[in-house]
C-alpha positions as CSV (number, residue, x, y, z in Angstrom):
1,X,-44.3,24.7,52.0
2,X,-41.3,24.2,54.3
3,X,-38.3,22.9,52.3
4,X,-37.5,19.3,53.1
5,X,-33.7,19.1,53.4
6,X,-33.4,15.7,55.0
7,X,-35.4,12.8,56.4
8,X,-34.8,10.7,59.5
9,X,-34.4,7.1,58.4
10,X,-34.1,3.9,60.5
11,X,-30.8,2.3,59.7
12,X,-28.5,-0.4,61.2
13,X,-25.2,1.0,62.4
14,X,-22.0,-1.2,62.1
15,X,-19.4,-0.7,64.8
16,X,-16.2,-2.8,65.3
17,X,-14.1,-3.4,68.3
18,X,-11.7,-6.2,69.5
19,X,-14.6,-8.6,69.8
20,X,-15.7,-8.1,66.1
21,X,-18.5,-6.3,64.3
22,X,-21.7,-5.2,66.1
23,X,-25.1,-4.0,64.8
24,X,-27.6,-1.6,66.4
25,X,-30.7,0.1,65.2
26,X,-30.5,3.9,65.1
27,X,-32.1,6.9,63.4
28,X,-29.9,8.8,60.9
29,X,-30.4,11.9,58.9
30,X,-30.3,11.3,55.1
31,X,-30.1,14.1,52.6
32,X,-33.3,14.5,50.5
33,X,-33.6,15.3,46.8
34,X,-36.3,16.4,44.4
35,X,-36.6,16.2,40.6
36,X,-37.3,19.9,39.8
37,X,-38.9,20.6,36.4
38,X,-38.1,23.8,34.6
39,X,-41.0,24.7,32.4
40,X,-40.4,27.6,30.0
41,X,-43.1,29.1,27.8
42,X,-45.3,26.1,28.5
43,X,-42.8,23.4,27.6
44,X,-40.5,21.4,29.9
45,X,-37.0,22.4,29.2
46,X,-35.1,20.3,31.7
47,X,-35.5,18.3,34.9
48,X,-32.8,18.7,37.6
49,X,-32.2,16.6,40.6
50,X,-31.5,19.1,43.4
51,X,-31.9,20.0,47.0
52,X,-35.4,21.5,47.7
53,X,-34.1,25.1,48.2
54,X,-33.8,28.2,46.0
55,X,-35.9,26.6,43.3
56,X,-36.6,29.8,41.3
57,X,-33.0,30.9,41.6
58,X,-31.8,27.5,40.3
59,X,-34.0,27.8,37.2
60,X,-33.0,31.4,36.6
61,X,-29.3,30.7,37.0
62,X,-29.6,27.7,34.7
63,X,-31.2,29.8,32.0
64,X,-28.5,32.5,32.4
65,X,-25.5,30.2,32.5
66,X,-26.8,28.3,29.5
67,X,-27.1,31.6,27.5
68,X,-30.9,31.6,27.2
69,X,-31.4,34.9,29.1
70,X,-29.0,37.8,29.8
71,X,-30.8,39.6,32.6
72,X,-33.8,39.3,34.9
73,X,-35.6,41.7,32.6
74,X,-35.8,38.8,30.0
75,X,-38.4,37.2,32.4
76,X,-42.1,38.0,32.0
77,X,-43.1,36.0,35.1
78,X,-41.8,33.2,37.3
79,X,-43.3,31.0,40.0
80,X,-42.7,27.8,41.8
81,X,-45.5,25.2,41.9
82,X,-44.8,23.0,45.0
83,X,-47.4,20.4,44.0
84,X,-45.8,19.9,40.5
85,X,-42.3,20.5,41.9
86,X,-41.8,22.8,38.9
87,X,-40.6,26.3,38.3
88,X,-42.8,27.9,35.6
89,X,-41.3,30.7,33.6
90,X,-42.6,32.8,30.7
91,X,-40.0,34.7,28.8
92,X,-40.5,38.2,27.4
93,X,-41.5,38.4,23.8
94,X,-38.5,38.0,21.5
95,X,-36.4,36.0,24.0
96,X,-36.0,32.5,22.5
97,X,-34.3,29.3,23.4
98,X,-31.8,28.4,20.7
99,X,-31.1,24.8,21.7
100,X,-28.5,23.1,19.5
101,X,-30.0,19.6,19.7
102,X,-27.3,17.9,17.7
103,X,-24.6,19.2,20.0
104,X,-26.3,18.9,23.4
105,X,-24.3,16.9,25.9
106,X,-25.1,15.1,29.2
107,X,-23.2,16.8,32.1
108,X,-21.2,15.0,34.7
109,X,-23.1,16.7,37.5
110,X,-25.6,15.2,39.9
111,X,-29.0,14.9,38.1
112,X,-27.3,14.4,34.7
113,X,-29.0,17.4,33.3
114,X,-28.4,18.5,29.7
115,X,-26.4,21.5,28.8
116,X,-27.3,23.3,25.5
117,X,-24.2,25.4,25.2
118,X,-22.0,24.3,22.3
119,X,-18.4,24.3,23.7
120,X,-17.3,25.5,20.3
121,X,-19.7,28.4,20.2
122,X,-17.4,31.3,21.2
123,X,-20.3,33.8,21.6
124,X,-21.1,32.2,24.9
125,X,-17.6,32.5,26.3
126,X,-16.2,36.0,27.0
127,X,-12.6,36.5,28.2
128,X,-12.5,37.7,31.8
129,X,-11.0,41.2,31.8
130,X,-10.6,41.9,35.5
131,X,-7.1,43.1,36.4
132,X,-7.7,43.1,40.2
133,X,-5.1,41.2,42.2
134,X,-5.8,38.9,45.1
135,X,-3.7,37.9,48.1
136,X,-2.7,34.2,48.2
137,X,-2.7,34.4,52.0
138,X,-6.3,35.7,52.0
139,X,-7.4,32.9,49.6
140,X,-5.9,30.2,51.8
141,X,-7.5,31.7,54.9
142,X,-10.9,32.0,53.1
143,X,-10.7,28.3,51.9
144,X,-9.9,27.3,55.5
145,X,-13.0,29.0,56.7
146,X,-15.1,27.9,53.8
147,X,-14.7,24.2,54.5
148,X,-16.1,24.7,58.0
149,X,-19.2,26.7,56.9
150,X,-21.2,24.0,55.1
151,X,-23.9,23.5,57.8
152,X,-25.9,20.9,55.8
153,X,-22.8,18.9,55.1
154,X,-21.7,19.0,58.7
155,X,-25.2,18.1,60.0
156,X,-26.3,15.6,57.3
157,X,-23.7,15.2,54.6
158,X,-24.3,14.4,50.9
159,X,-24.0,18.0,49.5
160,X,-21.5,20.2,47.7
161,X,-21.0,23.8,48.6
162,X,-20.0,27.0,46.7
163,X,-19.0,30.3,48.2
164,X,-19.2,33.6,46.3
165,X,-16.9,36.1,48.1
166,X,-16.3,39.8,47.5
167,X,-15.0,42.4,49.9
168,X,-18.6,43.6,50.7
169,X,-20.8,40.6,49.9
170,X,-20.8,36.8,50.4
171,X,-23.3,34.0,49.7
172,X,-22.8,30.3,50.4
173,X,-25.0,27.7,48.7
174,X,-25.2,24.0,49.3
175,X,-26.8,21.4,47.0
176,X,-26.5,17.7,46.0
177,X,-24.9,18.9,42.7
178,X,-22.0,21.3,42.1
179,X,-23.7,22.6,39.0
180,X,-26.8,23.5,40.9
181,X,-24.8,25.5,43.4
182,X,-23.4,27.7,40.7
183,X,-26.8,28.1,39.0
184,X,-28.5,29.0,42.3
185,X,-25.9,31.7,43.1
186,X,-26.3,33.1,39.6
187,X,-30.1,33.1,40.1
188,X,-29.7,35.0,43.3
189,X,-27.5,37.6,41.7
190,X,-30.0,38.0,38.9
191,X,-32.9,38.5,41.3
192,X,-31.0,41.0,43.4
193,X,-29.6,42.8,40.4
194,X,-26.0,42.2,41.5
195,X,-24.5,40.5,38.4
196,X,-21.8,43.2,38.4
197,X,-20.3,41.7,41.6
198,X,-19.1,38.7,39.6
199,X,-16.3,40.9,38.1
200,X,-14.5,41.2,41.5
201,X,-15.5,37.9,43.0
202,X,-13.6,34.8,44.2
203,X,-15.6,31.6,44.0
204,X,-14.8,28.7,46.2
205,X,-16.1,25.2,45.5
206,X,-15.9,21.9,47.4
207,X,-15.7,19.6,44.5
208,X,-14.0,18.8,41.1
209,X,-13.8,21.4,38.4
210,X,-15.0,20.1,35.1
211,X,-15.3,21.9,31.8
212,X,-19.1,22.5,32.5
213,X,-18.3,24.2,35.7
214,X,-15.6,26.3,34.1
215,X,-18.1,27.2,31.4
216,X,-20.4,28.6,34.1
217,X,-17.6,30.6,35.6
218,X,-16.7,32.1,32.3
219,X,-20.3,33.0,31.6
220,X,-20.5,34.6,35.1
221,X,-17.3,36.5,34.4
222,X,-15.7,35.5,37.7
223,X,-11.9,36.1,37.6
224,X,-10.8,33.6,40.3
225,X,-12.0,30.0,41.0
226,X,-10.7,28.0,43.9
227,X,-11.3,24.3,44.5
228,X,-10.6,21.9,47.3
229,X,-10.4,19.2,44.6
230,X,-8.9,18.8,41.2
231,X,-9.7,20.4,37.8
232,X,-9.9,18.4,34.6
233,X,-7.5,19.2,31.7
234,X,-10.4,20.6,29.7
235,X,-11.3,23.0,32.5
236,X,-7.7,24.1,32.8
237,X,-7.5,24.8,29.0
238,X,-10.7,26.8,29.2
239,X,-9.4,28.8,32.1
240,X,-6.2,29.6,30.3
241,X,-8.0,30.6,27.1
242,X,-10.5,32.9,28.9
243,X,-8.2,34.4,31.5
244,X,-9.6,32.8,34.6
245,X,-7.3,32.2,37.5
246,X,-7.8,28.6,38.6
247,X,-6.5,27.0,41.8
248,X,-7.0,23.4,42.9
249,X,-6.2,21.2,45.8
250,X,-6.3,24.3,48.0
251,X,-5.9,23.8,51.8
252,X,-4.9,26.1,54.6
253,X,-1.2,25.1,53.9
254,X,-1.2,25.7,50.1
255,X,-2.4,24.5,46.8
256,X,-1.7,24.6,43.0
257,X,-2.2,27.4,40.4
258,X,-3.3,26.0,37.0
259,X,-3.8,29.3,35.1
260,X,-3.3,33.1,35.2
261,X,-1.0,33.3,38.2
262,X,-0.5,37.0,37.6
263,X,-3.6,37.9,39.6
264,X,-2.1,36.5,42.7
265,X,0.2,38.3,45.0
266,X,1.9,37.4,48.3
């Protein structure tokens, strides 16, 4: 099945000039979304509103970033059922889902999916240990290029984008939800057995950095996160506590460093 990214809808366009407002009938591209079910060991774990791309990767990344699995080898089998719009996963024997139901929280991301990580459970949060330094000039240049590379946003609109950058590897993902972008990138790294690249990566994101996003970055082990928008105070505190270099409001001309500036050099 070909992924449906957008639909052409008939709309009425408003234009205004010196003579007032005018209406005309036009066709406009509108971003599409699906409600993707993630079924694990025969039970529906979560339903996520997302773009109809990288469905298996989204499910894998969600399970990894929520602490359910630690590697692709924890998966017995995985498949996408396009009629059910469901990713069906069976875990290896002994891999269990330890959902803390009394502590689960509704995330702020698109789709309002649940996160099962208890923010107070330190076993899910490991301090980032990378001592690699990064050029501020290079980061500003990369952000300048990043904001022009979101093809779906340029063509249709309605999506966030996340770029994982290392010296030898890059991947850019777009989705209606920021959380989904991070999970899809993680799922890709799991499938390609490239989780070790997180240790040297810079991640760029088009939207706000909340505590849930920072939790994913910490789980991934990424040392530098760069946003075009703002972080929340909770995200900054998590970054400071777990040794993540966090930058916000970054443009070609500059930005702000909220934590761990020692990784950045001129």
